[in-house]
N, CA, C and O of each residue as an XYZ file, in Angstrom:
756
protein
N      61.606    101.695    141.539
C      62.511    102.784    141.536
C      63.079    103.313    140.305
O      63.593    102.500    139.536
N      63.068    104.535    140.001
C      63.389    105.169    138.925
C      64.947    105.330    138.963
O      65.612    105.522    139.981
N      65.392    105.223    137.747
C      67.032    105.376    137.747
C      67.310    106.893    137.592
O      66.578    107.553    136.855
N      68.168    107.376    138.147
C      68.431    108.995    138.130
C      68.948    109.087    136.721
O      69.540    108.255    136.034
N      68.436    110.753    136.386
C      69.100    110.860    135.105
C      70.308    111.369    134.952
O      70.596    112.327    135.669
N      71.250    110.891    134.045
C      72.200    111.046    133.272
C      72.580    112.479    133.001
O      72.226    112.783    131.862
N      73.252    113.602    133.721
C      73.705    114.911    133.080
C      74.497    114.668    131.757
O      75.427    113.861    131.745
N      74.174    115.277    130.779
C      74.940    115.554    129.680
C      76.458    116.260    129.936
O      76.598    117.293    130.591
N      77.372    115.648    129.413
C      78.730    115.916    129.543
C      78.953    117.093    128.609
O      78.805    117.002    127.391
N      79.325    118.235    129.258
C      79.760    119.255    128.206
C      81.548    119.101    128.030
O      82.397    118.387    128.565
N      81.568    120.047    127.112
C      83.065    119.944    126.266
C      84.131    120.520    127.290
O      85.099    121.047    126.743
N      84.129    120.515    128.729
C      84.900    121.083    129.566
C      84.803    122.289    129.585
O      85.749    122.770    130.208
N      84.063    123.091    129.177
C      83.572    124.619    129.440
C      83.036    125.248    130.567
O      83.235    126.394    130.969
N      82.113    124.088    131.172
C      81.318    124.335    132.356
C      80.388    125.687    131.982
O      79.803    125.835    130.909
N      80.380    126.494    132.929
C      79.605    127.505    133.081
C      80.167    128.754    132.184
O      79.859    129.875    132.588
N      80.829    128.673    131.204
C      81.252    129.842    130.389
C      80.360    130.505    129.843
O      79.402    129.804    129.517
N      80.234    131.890    129.527
C      79.593    132.434    128.462
C      79.884    132.140    127.053
O      80.990    131.691    126.754
N      78.933    132.368    126.109
C      79.127    132.028    124.945
C      80.104    132.596    124.266
O      80.353    131.990    123.224
N      80.912    133.758    124.507
C      81.865    134.590    124.288
C      83.142    133.808    124.705
O      84.113    133.746    123.950
N      83.120    133.280    125.788
C      84.418    132.684    126.430
C      84.494    131.333    125.867
O      85.552    130.825    125.495
N      83.133    130.657    125.803
C      83.663    129.294    125.135
C      84.004    129.009    123.811
O      84.455    127.937    123.407
N      83.679    130.404    122.893
C      83.941    130.180    121.591
C      85.666    130.454    121.752
O      86.489    129.673    121.274
N      85.990    131.538    122.410
C      87.631    131.769    122.494
C      88.186    130.713    122.859
O      89.246    130.396    122.320
N      87.613    129.903    123.865
C      88.272    128.446    124.538
C      88.486    127.511    123.397
O      89.533    126.883    123.238
N      87.314    127.435    122.505
C      87.209    126.702    121.548
C      87.926    126.589    120.533
O      88.337    125.552    120.012
N      88.163    128.092    120.105
C      89.237    128.344    118.994
C      90.745    128.133    119.352
O      91.545    127.832    118.466
N      91.155    128.301    120.746
C      92.354    128.270    121.060
C      92.480    126.814    121.161
O      93.638    126.446    120.963
N      91.500    125.702    121.452
C      91.754    124.358    121.458
C      91.880    123.968    120.010
O      92.591    123.019    119.681
N      91.296    124.584    119.258
C      91.585    124.125    117.688
C      93.034    124.385    117.241
O      93.521    123.583    116.444
N      93.720    125.346    117.640
C      94.935    125.937    117.274
C      96.029    124.762    118.147
O      96.823    123.932    117.703
N      95.701    125.082    119.356
C      96.842    124.219    120.388
C      96.749    122.725    120.146
O      97.832    122.146    120.232
N      95.777    122.031    119.883
C      95.623    120.691    119.776
C      96.735    120.099    118.455
O      97.605    119.255    118.670
N      96.533    120.617    117.352
C      97.431    120.225    116.313
C      99.041    120.455    116.740
O      99.952    119.636    116.623
N      99.106    121.762    117.247
C     100.569    122.165    117.738
C     101.160    121.160    118.699
O     102.285    120.715    118.469
N     100.475    120.772    119.768
C     100.732    119.691    120.626
C     100.978    118.611    120.003
O     101.973    117.978    120.356
N     100.301    118.195    119.112
C     100.272    116.923    118.384
C     101.760    116.989    117.453
O     102.556    116.055    117.365
N     101.858    117.927    116.996
C     103.036    117.889    116.054
C     104.466    118.036    116.956
O     105.522    117.539    116.564
N     104.360    118.664    118.009
C     105.463    118.745    118.758
C     105.736    117.360    119.297
O     106.777    116.793    118.966
N     104.905    116.805    120.071
C     105.019    115.363    120.487
C     105.467    114.455    119.516
O     106.049    113.493    120.018
N     105.384    114.441    118.219
C     105.721    113.586    117.051
C     107.188    113.831    117.168
O     107.992    112.938    117.431
N     107.556    115.290    116.926
C     108.512    115.761    116.619
C     109.837    115.127    117.768
O     110.975    114.759    117.477
N     109.257    115.175    118.921
C     110.043    115.000    120.394
C     110.244    113.371    120.160
O     111.305    112.892    120.560
N     109.226    112.458    119.500
C     109.669    110.998    119.400
C     110.304    110.627    118.290
O     111.002    109.620    118.412
N     110.269    111.221    117.072
C     110.958    110.762    116.161
C     112.226    111.541    115.855
O     113.010    111.122    115.004
N     112.445    112.659    116.526
C     113.801    113.417    116.339
C     115.236    112.749    116.363
O     115.763    112.202    117.332
N     115.696    112.892    115.237
C     117.216    112.360    115.308
C     117.798    112.316    116.827
O     117.658    113.320    117.526
N     118.376    111.295    117.284
C     119.348    111.521    118.173
C     121.237    111.375    117.956
O     121.819    110.858    117.003
N     121.722    111.885    118.929
C     123.403    111.715    118.532
C     123.717    110.331    118.757
O     123.494    109.666    119.768
N     124.342    109.936    117.525
C     124.775    108.665    117.128
C     126.018    108.534    117.949
O     126.554    109.516    118.462
N     126.475    107.310    118.072
C     127.683    107.026    118.913
C     129.015    107.678    117.849
O     130.169    107.852    118.241
N     128.608    107.913    116.722
C     129.681    108.556    115.816
C     129.754    110.300    116.026
O     130.432    111.021    115.294
N     129.031    110.730    117.015
C     129.049    112.126    117.223
C     127.970    112.881    116.158
O     127.669    114.061    116.340
N     127.512    112.237    115.230
C     126.602    113.033    114.226
C     125.111    112.694    114.775
O     124.825    111.733    115.489
N     124.306    113.596    114.333
C     122.869    113.453    114.639
C     122.607    112.653    113.557
O     123.158    112.705    112.458
N     121.467    111.677    114.037
C     120.855    110.625    112.936
C     119.901    109.930    113.519
O     119.719    110.070    114.729
N     119.163    109.104    112.808
C     118.435    108.013    113.415
C     118.688    106.675    112.766
O     118.754    106.595    111.539
N     118.816    105.744    113.457
C     119.486    104.691    113.241
C     118.372    103.731    112.256
O     117.319    103.243    112.668
N     118.785    103.648    111.218
C     118.038    102.709    110.437
C     118.594    101.799    109.541
O     118.801    102.069    108.358
N     118.826    100.793    110.036
C     119.774     99.625    109.498
C     119.817     99.340    107.994
O     120.885     99.460    107.393
N     118.587     98.932    107.303
C     118.283     98.983    105.637
C     118.784    100.072    105.308
O     119.672     99.979    104.461
N     118.478    101.337    105.760
C     118.788    102.503    105.070
C     120.337    102.975    105.045
O     120.858    103.557    104.094
N     121.056    102.585    106.391
C     122.287    102.964    106.447
C     123.306    101.783    105.523
O     124.444    102.086    105.162
N     122.686    100.441    105.231
C     123.587     99.522    104.660
C     123.109     99.509    103.179
O     123.874     98.911    102.423
N     122.009    100.043    102.621
C     121.832    100.132    101.331
C     121.380    101.111    100.663
O     121.548    101.180     99.445
N     120.794    101.939    101.293
C     120.268    103.122    100.479
C     121.046    104.569    100.716
O     120.838    105.461     99.894
N     121.894    104.799    101.774
C     122.753    105.840    102.002
C     123.476    105.868    100.809
O     123.256    106.775    100.006
N     124.403    104.905    100.549
C     125.067    104.956     99.381
C     124.470    105.457     98.049
O     125.087    106.255     97.343
N     123.344    105.005     97.746
C     122.761    105.249     96.394
C     122.410    106.870     96.587
O     122.433    107.494     95.526
N     122.114    107.583     97.684
C     121.841    109.030     97.833
C     123.006    109.537     97.716
O     123.061    110.411     96.850
N     124.256    109.256     98.426
C     125.495    110.098     98.074
C     125.859    109.796     96.433
O     126.436    110.663     95.776
N     125.524    108.676     95.920
C     125.889    108.420     94.605
C     124.966    109.607     93.624
O     125.455    110.260     92.702
N     123.700    109.669     94.039
C     123.037    110.736     93.348
C     123.560    111.975     93.547
O     123.871    112.629     92.552
N     123.764    112.556     94.940
C     124.251    113.832     95.014
C     125.558    114.191     94.241
O     125.593    115.282     93.672
N     126.616    113.372     94.178
C     127.720    113.110     93.622
C     127.378    113.372     92.016
O     127.759    114.431     91.515
N     126.762    112.541     91.330
C     126.461    112.779     90.155
C     125.663    114.030     89.568
O     125.792    114.492     88.435
N     124.812    114.482     90.577
C     124.178    115.720     89.977
C     124.947    116.737     90.118
O     124.922    117.641     89.283
N     125.874    116.780     91.338
C     126.910    117.809     91.524
C     128.013    118.035     90.207
O     128.328    119.092     89.660
N     128.452    116.692     89.929
C     129.357    116.628     88.622
C     128.435    117.182     87.305
O     128.618    118.209     86.651
N     127.353    116.118     87.139
C     126.941    116.196     85.666
C     125.426    117.092     85.435
O     124.802    117.255     84.387
N     125.106    117.597     86.850
C     123.545    118.001     86.668
C     122.427    117.405     86.245
O     121.476    118.068     85.832
N     122.414    115.763     86.315
C     121.462    115.393     85.672
C     121.229    114.104     86.727
O     122.100    113.992     87.589
N     120.439    113.392     86.737
C     119.928    112.229     87.283
C     120.586    110.934     86.736
O     120.276    110.564     85.604
N     121.289    110.373     87.317
C     121.977    109.105     86.684
C     120.987    108.146     85.942
O     119.836    108.235     86.371
N     121.163    107.292     84.973
C     120.354    106.501     84.482
C     120.788    104.880     85.102
O     119.979    103.959     85.209
N     121.928    104.822     85.386
C     122.711    103.612     85.625
C     123.636    103.582     87.083
O     124.549    104.323     87.448
N     123.053    102.508     87.686
C     124.049    102.654     89.149
C     125.181    101.580     88.857
O     124.834    100.421     88.627
N     126.406    101.897     88.858
C     127.634    100.771     88.230
C     128.067    100.244     89.769
O     128.946     99.383     89.746
N     127.686    100.547     90.815
C     128.046    100.035     92.083
C     127.586     98.543     92.846
O     127.916     98.116     93.952
N     126.863     98.053     91.996
C     126.152     96.722     92.438
C     125.916     95.911     91.671
O     125.107     96.318     90.838
N     126.327     94.608     91.477
C     126.229     93.631     90.927
C     127.416     94.103     89.521
O     128.528     94.569     89.766
N     127.008     93.915     88.388
C     127.356     94.670     87.415
C     126.977     95.670     86.677
O     127.219     95.969     85.508
N     126.245     96.237     87.641
C     125.467     97.611     87.476
C     123.830     97.072     87.278
O     123.325     96.005     86.929
N     123.375     98.217     87.635
C     121.730     98.090     87.713
C     121.196     99.399     87.248
O     121.898    100.403     87.371
N     119.925     99.469     86.686
C     119.182    100.879     86.413
C     119.196    101.733     87.966
O     119.277    101.164     89.055
N     119.117    102.920     87.801
C     119.220    103.760     88.716
C     117.574    104.205     88.661
O     116.681    103.586     89.240
N     117.397    105.368     87.867
C     116.147    106.095     88.243
C     114.878    105.032     87.825
O     113.778    105.259     88.328
N     115.019    103.991     86.998
C     114.005    103.360     86.873
C     113.673    102.230     87.955
O     112.737    101.431     87.921
N     114.509    102.338     88.766
C     114.489    101.435     90.023
C     113.615    102.219     91.182
O     113.997    103.303     91.621
N     112.594    101.675     91.569
C     111.857    102.415     92.654
C     112.698    102.535     94.000
O     112.844    103.543     94.691
N     113.218    101.251     94.202
C     113.913    100.820     95.426
C     115.216    101.534     95.508
O     115.782    101.617     96.598
N     115.810    102.132     94.277
C     117.280    102.932     94.584
C     116.552    104.355     94.813
O     116.799    105.054     95.796
N     115.534    104.749     93.702
C     115.367    106.260     93.580
C     113.650    106.526     93.418
O     113.041    106.548     92.348
N     113.144    106.693     94.606
C     111.692    107.019     94.273
C     111.301    108.163     93.903
O     111.839    109.078     94.527
N     110.429    108.523     92.977
C     110.016    109.702     92.930
C     108.854    110.382     93.623
O     107.768    110.768     93.191
N     109.390    110.415     94.798
C     108.283    110.897     95.852
C     108.714    112.857     96.322
O     109.797    113.410     96.512
N     107.675    113.237     96.345
C     107.963    114.875     96.664
C     108.779    114.852     97.900
O     109.746    115.596     98.065
N     108.411    114.077     98.669
C     109.299    114.191    100.405
C     110.728    113.652     99.953
O     111.688    114.221    100.471
N     110.981    112.641     99.064
C     112.369    112.433     98.698
C     112.957    113.319     98.225
O     114.109    113.458     98.636
N     112.486    114.227     97.250
C     113.026    115.159     96.318
C     113.606    116.421     97.342
O     114.677    116.999     97.152
N     112.747    116.686     98.358
C     113.034    117.520     99.177
C     114.420    117.303    100.091
O     115.306    118.114    100.364
N     114.288    116.108    100.403
C     115.464    115.542    101.440
C     116.718    115.468    100.638
O     117.734    115.312    101.316
N     116.891    115.553     99.235
C     118.222    115.180     98.644
C     119.219    116.319     98.831
O     120.418    116.199     98.582
N     118.488    117.737     99.411
C     119.667    118.779     99.618
C     120.392    118.589    101.020
O     121.366    119.297    101.273
N     119.972    117.715    101.873
C     120.569    117.215    103.057
C     121.805    116.524    102.651
O     122.053    116.199    101.490
N     122.857    116.239    104.055
C     123.948    115.191    103.734
C     123.229    113.642    103.859
O     122.363    113.312    104.670
N     123.833    112.835    102.851
C     123.270    111.531    102.858
C     122.873    111.014    104.458
O     121.716    110.832    104.835
N     123.891    110.853    105.163
C     123.607    110.591    106.877
C     122.375    110.856    107.172
O     121.613    110.085    107.756
N     122.104    112.021    106.762
C     120.618    112.897    107.594
C     119.498    112.552    106.618
O     118.443    113.076    106.977
N     119.416    111.995    105.745
C     118.261    111.799    104.918
C     117.143    111.015    105.528
O     115.972    111.389    105.462
N     117.624    109.664    106.262
C     116.942    108.794    107.127
C     116.381    109.617    108.111
O     115.330    110.167    107.783
N     116.770    109.822    109.121
C     116.307    110.924    110.250
C     115.051    112.036    109.609
O     113.883    112.072    109.998
N     115.549    112.728    108.745
C     114.672    113.897    108.166
C     113.594    113.225    107.587
O     112.408    113.489    107.785
N     114.008    112.415    106.920
C     112.765    111.643    105.995
C     111.693    111.003    107.307
O     110.494    111.284    107.306
N     112.238    110.240    108.246
C     111.200    109.331    108.916
C     110.553    110.578    109.719
O     109.324    110.558    109.776
N     111.075    111.433    110.215
C     110.450    112.825    111.083
C     109.369    113.332    109.944
O     108.175    113.279    110.237
N     109.705    113.746    108.854
C     108.710    114.486    107.796
C     107.731    113.482    107.414
O     106.648    113.963    107.080
N     107.834    112.028    107.366
C     106.636    111.064    107.007
C     105.997    111.113    108.391
O     104.812    111.375    108.180
N     106.211    110.982    109.796
C     105.734    110.982    110.708
C     104.623    112.524    111.080
O     103.498    112.498    111.580
N     105.337    113.620    110.679
C     104.537    114.911    111.065
C     103.426    114.604    109.907
O     102.264    114.381    110.249
N     103.844    114.597    108.394
C     102.737    114.462    107.751
C     101.707    113.510    108.006
O     100.568    113.915    107.775
N     101.837    112.264    108.455
C     100.903    111.158    108.602
C     100.029    111.844    109.826
O      98.807    111.984    109.784
N     100.734    112.177    110.735
C     100.086    112.963    112.077
C      99.126    113.771    111.905
O      98.058    113.603    112.494
N      99.346    114.837    111.029
C      98.838    116.107    110.290
C      97.582    115.682    109.710
O      96.479    115.983    110.167
N      97.805    114.924    108.616
C      96.629    114.198    108.032
C      95.831    113.623    108.521
O      94.694    113.921    108.156
N      95.948    112.667    109.439
C      95.020    111.734    110.178
C      94.465    112.859    111.070
O      93.273    112.623    111.268
N      94.779    113.761    111.562
C      94.421    114.924    112.422
C      93.223    115.558    111.181
O      92.016    115.347    111.300
N      93.587    116.035    110.480
C      92.785    116.775    109.613
C      91.627    116.023    109.068
O      90.524    116.490    108.784
N      92.078    114.637    108.949
C      90.790    113.673    108.260
C      89.805    113.422    109.554
O      88.594    113.298    109.372
N      90.300    113.364    110.687
C      89.433    112.893    111.924
C      88.643    114.285    112.063
O      87.427    114.246    112.249
N      89.312    115.510    111.975
C      88.390    116.865    112.042
C      87.315    116.987    110.856
O      86.264    117.595    111.059
N      87.585    116.422    109.668
C      86.498    116.317    108.931
C      85.354    115.445    109.148
O      84.217    115.750    108.789
N      85.692    114.227    109.807
C      84.796    113.378    110.138
C      83.970    114.087    111.449
O      83.063    113.415    111.939
N      84.189    115.106    111.891
C      83.341    115.670    113.307
C      83.995    115.436    114.683
O      83.387    115.707    115.718
N      85.128    114.976    114.677
C      85.733    114.724    115.930
C      86.309    116.294    116.602
O      86.699    117.294    115.999
N      86.200    116.078    117.828
C      86.604    117.505    118.423
C      88.059    117.354    118.535
O      88.602    116.255    118.422
N      88.770    118.569    118.782
C      90.254    118.873    118.448
C      91.257    117.731    119.436
O      92.283    117.241    118.963
N      90.845    117.463    120.639
C      91.803    116.658    121.185
C      91.152    115.200    120.830
O      91.892    114.319    121.268
N      90.249    114.785    120.315
C      90.220    113.486    119.875
C      90.716    113.168    118.457
O      91.040    112.043    118.077
N      90.734    114.151    117.808
C      91.473    114.173    116.443
C      93.112    114.284    116.598
O      93.819    113.670    115.799
N      93.562    114.895    117.402
C      95.001    114.919    117.895
C      95.465    113.522    118.299
O      96.466    112.870    118.002
N      94.543    113.311    118.973
C      94.909    111.539    119.785
C      94.876    110.685    118.489
O      95.643    109.726    118.397
N      94.124    110.955    117.611
C      93.928    109.933    116.393
C      95.100    109.967    115.494
O      95.584    108.972    114.955
N      95.568    111.316    115.357
C      96.878    111.691    114.560
C      98.162    111.282    115.458
O      99.277    111.094    114.971
N      97.874    111.177    116.751
C      99.268    110.727    117.412
C      99.414    109.181    117.255
O     100.457    108.581    116.994
N      97.973    108.560    117.497
C      97.971    106.943    117.353
C      98.423    106.608    116.253
O      99.207    105.660    116.216
N      98.069    107.266    115.100
C      98.581    106.689    113.763
C      99.987    106.964    113.592
O     100.641    106.044    113.102
N     100.646    108.112    113.912
C     102.166    108.406    113.681
C     102.614    107.266    114.585
O     103.502    106.603    114.049
N     102.242    106.808    115.885
C     102.899    106.011    116.681
C     102.586    104.360    116.569
O     102.910    103.436    117.315
N     101.893    104.385    115.440
C     101.334    102.942    115.394
C     102.899    102.094    115.286
O     104.040    102.478    115.032
N     102.331    100.848    115.596
C     103.490     99.521    115.290
C     103.964     99.350    113.909
O     105.140     99.051    113.702
N     103.091     99.528    112.912
C     104.011     99.332    111.695
C     104.543    100.612    111.252
O     105.324    100.496    110.308
N     104.343    101.820    111.669
C     105.086    102.745    111.198
C     106.223    102.960    112.075
O     107.220    103.338    111.460
N     106.382    102.824    113.421
C     107.445    102.922    114.329
C     108.545    101.408    113.997
O     109.764    101.441    114.165
N     107.917    100.399    113.600
C     108.928     99.124    113.534
C     109.638     99.447    112.110
O     110.768     98.987    111.943
N     109.068    100.177    111.120
C     109.845    100.346    109.932
C     110.682    101.563    110.073
O     111.526    101.593    109.177
N     110.754    102.614    110.908
C     111.852    103.029    111.302
C     113.026    102.969    111.529
O     114.006    103.487    110.995
N     112.850    102.108    112.603
C     114.434    101.560    113.114
C     114.819    100.904    112.420
O     116.045    100.797    112.424
N     113.929     99.967    111.283
C     114.384     98.946    110.306
C     115.154     99.623    109.272
O     116.036     99.120    108.576
N     114.759    100.718    109.250
C     115.269    101.803    108.112
C     114.548    101.713    106.823
O     114.997    102.117    105.751
N     113.563    101.234    106.980
C     112.324    101.048    105.605
C     111.791    102.581    105.373
O     110.616    102.890    105.574
N     112.728    103.446    104.954
C     112.225    104.684    104.429
C     111.209    104.872    103.258
O     110.525    105.893    103.189
N     111.117    103.767    102.247
C     110.528    103.787    101.299
C     109.044    103.294    101.583
O     108.128    103.637    100.835
N     108.848    102.522    102.630
C     107.519    102.106    103.003
C     106.861    103.228    103.766
O     105.661    103.473    103.641
N     107.597    103.845    104.488
C     106.930    104.959    105.448
C     106.854    106.366    104.742
O     106.139    107.272    105.168
N     107.556    106.457    103.763
C     107.223    107.924    102.938
C     105.814    108.102    102.318
O     105.404    109.246    102.116
N     104.962    106.896    101.969
C     103.665    106.523    101.604
C     102.869    106.612    102.714
O     101.754    107.091    102.510
N     103.160    106.255    103.930
C     102.242    106.320    104.927
C     101.419    107.400    104.974
O     100.252    107.091    105.216
N     101.626    108.585    104.823
C     100.980    109.664    105.090
C      99.669    109.627    104.092
O      98.556    110.016    104.446
N      99.973    109.103    102.806
C      99.049    108.961    101.783
C      97.480    108.597    102.333
O      96.498    109.312    102.131
N      97.485    107.505    102.963
C      95.956    106.930    103.349
C      95.252    108.145    103.930
O      94.341    108.703    103.319
N      95.677    108.539    105.093
C      94.724    109.683    105.594
C      94.437    110.703    104.721
O      93.284    111.117    104.596
N      95.562    111.247    103.974
C      95.504    112.179    102.831
C      94.400    112.217    101.856
O      93.738    113.179    101.467
N      94.330    110.707    101.477
C      93.367    110.240    100.528
C      91.737    110.437    101.286
O      90.777    111.091    100.878
N      91.857    109.744    102.304
C      90.466    109.649    102.925
C      90.361    111.165    103.406
O      89.232    111.605    103.190
N      91.032    111.882    103.867
C      90.747    113.419    104.198
C      90.203    114.031    102.749
O      89.076    114.526    102.782
N      90.828    114.036    101.629
C      90.277    114.236    100.340
C      89.102    113.902     99.962
O      88.333    114.737     99.487
N      88.730    112.425    100.137
C      87.152    111.772     99.823
C      86.194    112.483    100.515
O      85.175    112.928     99.986
N      86.567    112.641    102.023
C      85.509    113.306    102.867
C      84.939    114.752    102.310
O      83.866    115.317    102.525
N      86.003    115.104    101.564
C      85.885    116.773    101.376
C      84.925    117.028    100.170
O      84.666    118.179     99.820
């Protein structure tokens, strides 16, 4: 007995004419990343805290780094420059030379215009959007279809490594998370 032939699976376009399938493909290429970014935004959007302010709870951030960002914003407002010394820890410590106190990342510099309590939530959302978007672009560069590449971006942004660092308050670790798919995307190009 011979086995029945397996029909090739089409991309869900059925018996569409070439013009219709091209239009559907273009719409899918536009809609897939938009839905991806919307899903990431809904998942990581800061919620209203018990204090009545919008924020994303990050324990380390609120215990350690929120004070440093407030200090930077105050010093910038008063003196117009980045402070070199942080007098509020131990007997003082270097400020701008300490990557833990003040990393020189473009995403961090953008966030400094926000109030200190909102930096963690906005930073996590920005990092998640960049991670998902860069992974989507990398998967597209590898030849995946729009739905598969959007799923790859969603999986990357929702991974345990990223999500556990968000609620622990490790903004310094997740700000660099989007760099991996960005570098891989650039190498493939």
